[in-house]
DRENZA-852649 format. One record per residue (C-alpha): residue number from 1; x, y, z. Coordinates in pm, 1 decimal. Layout:
BEGIN
{loza NUM,{X,Y,Z}}
...
***
This chain:
BEGIN
{loza 1,{6094.6,17989.2,-10952.9}}
{loza 2,{5821.5,18252.4,-10943.6}}
{loza 3,{5563.9,18270.6,-10668.3}}
{loza 4,{5261.4,18051.0,-10697.7}}
{loza 5,{4926.2,18217.1,-10767.5}}
{loza 6,{4656.5,18136.4,-10519.9}}
{loza 7,{4353.4,18351.6,-10432.5}}
{loza 8,{4228.8,18308.7,-10074.4}}
{loza 9,{3872.0,18345.9,-9939.5}}
{loza 10,{3807.7,18488.5,-9592.8}}
{loza 11,{3470.2,18516.8,-9421.7}}
{loza 12,{3458.8,18827.8,-9212.5}}
{loza 13,{3392.7,18755.5,-8840.1}}
{loza 14,{3482.3,18383.4,-8873.9}}
{loza 15,{3800.9,18206.8,-8765.7}}
{loza 16,{4017.8,18144.7,-9082.7}}
{loza 17,{4290.4,17898.5,-9150.3}}
{loza 18,{4483.5,17773.0,-9455.4}}
{loza 19,{4708.6,17469.7,-9424.9}}
{loza 20,{4985.8,17458.5,-9687.6}}
{loza 21,{5265.6,17218.0,-9777.6}}
{loza 22,{5576.2,17364.7,-9953.4}}
{loza 23,{5702.3,17100.9,-10190.4}}
{loza 24,{5915.7,17046.9,-10500.8}}
{loza 25,{5761.5,17010.2,-10848.8}}
{loza 26,{5798.4,16635.9,-10782.8}}
{loza 27,{5585.0,16654.5,-10470.9}}
{loza 28,{5872.3,16615.4,-10219.1}}
{loza 29,{5814.8,16838.0,-9901.4}}
{loza 30,{6078.1,17110.2,-9855.7}}
{loza 31,{6221.1,17116.1,-9503.8}}
{loza 32,{6118.3,17449.8,-9353.1}}
{loza 33,{6323.9,17405.3,-9037.0}}
{loza 34,{6495.2,17732.7,-8958.1}}
{loza 35,{6261.6,17945.5,-9166.4}}
{loza 36,{6043.2,18230.2,-9057.1}}
{loza 37,{5746.2,18353.7,-9259.3}}
{loza 38,{5557.8,18680.0,-9312.2}}
{loza 39,{5247.2,18782.0,-9501.3}}
{loza 40,{5066.7,19119.4,-9544.1}}
{loza 41,{4717.4,19170.0,-9662.3}}
{loza 42,{4665.5,19513.9,-9817.2}}
{loza 43,{4362.7,19679.3,-9979.5}}
{loza 44,{4580.2,19765.4,-10286.6}}
{loza 45,{4930.1,19664.7,-10375.2}}
{loza 46,{5033.7,20038.3,-10362.7}}
{loza 47,{4903.2,20093.3,-10011.3}}
{loza 48,{5160.2,20176.0,-9747.7}}
{loza 49,{4943.3,20039.7,-9466.3}}
{loza 50,{4843.5,19680.6,-9439.2}}
{loza 51,{4512.8,19552.1,-9312.9}}
{loza 52,{4654.7,19241.6,-9141.9}}
{loza 53,{5002.6,19112.9,-9074.1}}
{loza 54,{5067.6,18739.2,-9030.2}}
{loza 55,{5408.4,18625.6,-8907.5}}
{loza 56,{5574.1,18338.5,-8727.4}}
{loza 57,{5664.3,18587.4,-8455.8}}
{loza 58,{5300.7,18686.3,-8383.8}}
{loza 59,{5178.9,18320.0,-8399.6}}
{loza 60,{4954.7,18356.8,-8704.1}}
{loza 61,{5198.2,18146.3,-8917.8}}
{loza 62,{5312.8,17812.6,-8781.4}}
{loza 63,{5605.5,17635.0,-8955.9}}
{loza 64,{5603.0,17251.1,-8945.3}}
{loza 65,{5970.9,17145.0,-9013.7}}
{loza 66,{6076.1,16854.1,-9233.2}}
{loza 67,{5726.8,16785.4,-9359.8}}
{loza 68,{5707.8,17132.8,-9527.0}}
{loza 69,{5386.7,17243.4,-9353.6}}
{loza 70,{5288.9,17602.9,-9318.4}}
{loza 71,{4975.0,17691.9,-9132.6}}
{loza 72,{4815.0,18036.9,-9170.8}}
{loza 73,{4544.0,18152.5,-8934.3}}
{loza 74,{4337.8,18454.3,-8826.7}}
{loza 75,{4107.7,18482.4,-8532.7}}
{loza 76,{3740.9,18575.8,-8564.8}}
{loza 77,{3829.0,18916.1,-8413.4}}
{loza 78,{4089.3,18978.0,-8673.3}}
{loza 79,{3864.5,18889.3,-8964.2}}
{loza 80,{3580.1,19093.7,-8813.2}}
{loza 81,{3802.0,19400.1,-8834.7}}
{loza 82,{3849.5,19347.9,-9210.3}}
{loza 83,{3587.1,19588.8,-9337.8}}
{loza 84,{3680.6,19550.1,-9703.7}}
{loza 85,{3554.5,19335.6,-9988.3}}
{loza 86,{3883.5,19257.7,-10145.8}}
{loza 87,{4260.0,19284.1,-10106.9}}
{loza 88,{4594.3,19146.4,-10216.3}}
{loza 89,{4859.4,18941.5,-10036.9}}
{loza 90,{5185.1,18768.7,-10061.4}}
{loza 91,{5353.1,18507.3,-9844.8}}
{loza 92,{5734.7,18517.4,-9795.8}}
{loza 93,{5952.5,18249.8,-9646.5}}
{loza 94,{6275.6,18375.4,-9490.0}}
{loza 95,{6594.8,18183.4,-9407.7}}
{loza 96,{6893.5,18396.8,-9325.6}}
{loza 97,{6937.4,18647.5,-9604.4}}
{loza 98,{6732.3,18452.2,-9848.5}}
{loza 99,{6366.9,18554.5,-9906.5}}
{loza 100,{6139.4,18336.5,-10116.7}}
{loza 101,{5798.3,18466.3,-10219.3}}
{loza 102,{5599.7,18146.4,-10199.0}}
{loza 103,{5246.6,18261.9,-10288.1}}
{loza 104,{5062.8,18574.7,-10402.6}}
{loza 105,{4714.4,18656.6,-10507.0}}
{loza 106,{4385.0,18817.9,-10427.8}}
{loza 107,{4196.7,18808.5,-10105.2}}
{loza 108,{3821.0,18777.3,-10140.7}}
{loza 109,{3629.9,18878.2,-9820.2}}
{loza 110,{3274.6,18771.1,-9767.3}}
{loza 111,{3128.0,19049.9,-9550.8}}
{loza 112,{2952.4,18941.6,-9227.6}}
{loza 113,{2583.9,18997.7,-9179.0}}
{loza 114,{2554.5,18876.4,-8821.5}}
{loza 115,{2780.4,19085.2,-8591.1}}
{loza 116,{2812.9,19034.9,-8219.1}}
{loza 117,{2911.1,19398.6,-8156.0}}
{loza 118,{2575.5,19527.7,-8267.3}}
{loza 119,{2319.7,19633.0,-8005.3}}
{loza 120,{1985.3,19478.6,-8048.1}}
{loza 121,{1750.0,19731.3,-8210.1}}
{loza 122,{1391.1,19761.5,-8090.9}}
{loza 123,{1114.0,19723.2,-8346.5}}
***
């Protein structure tokens, strides 16, 4: 089965999360016990470097077990560092030697206007 297409929207400088449930076409949750997951966000598909890496190992992807839940998240600090308007991503689920690309799509980034790191400018 090919990867699902889903574009994601991230607000720069804000905490971001995306709760997902992996399920069959009939709506039955797929048990994700024993899986790990990984996701890269890149400016362009052809780029060697990624902007952000989400994994179960670094805690930005949380796997839920028998209920099929997968939680993706980025901190406000991580999204603040994303100084781009758009990107691409895919999300892979890994169990043993089997890799399943679950989702792929565009990342739309709403650039931040209010930034804490800016010094206040006198008038």
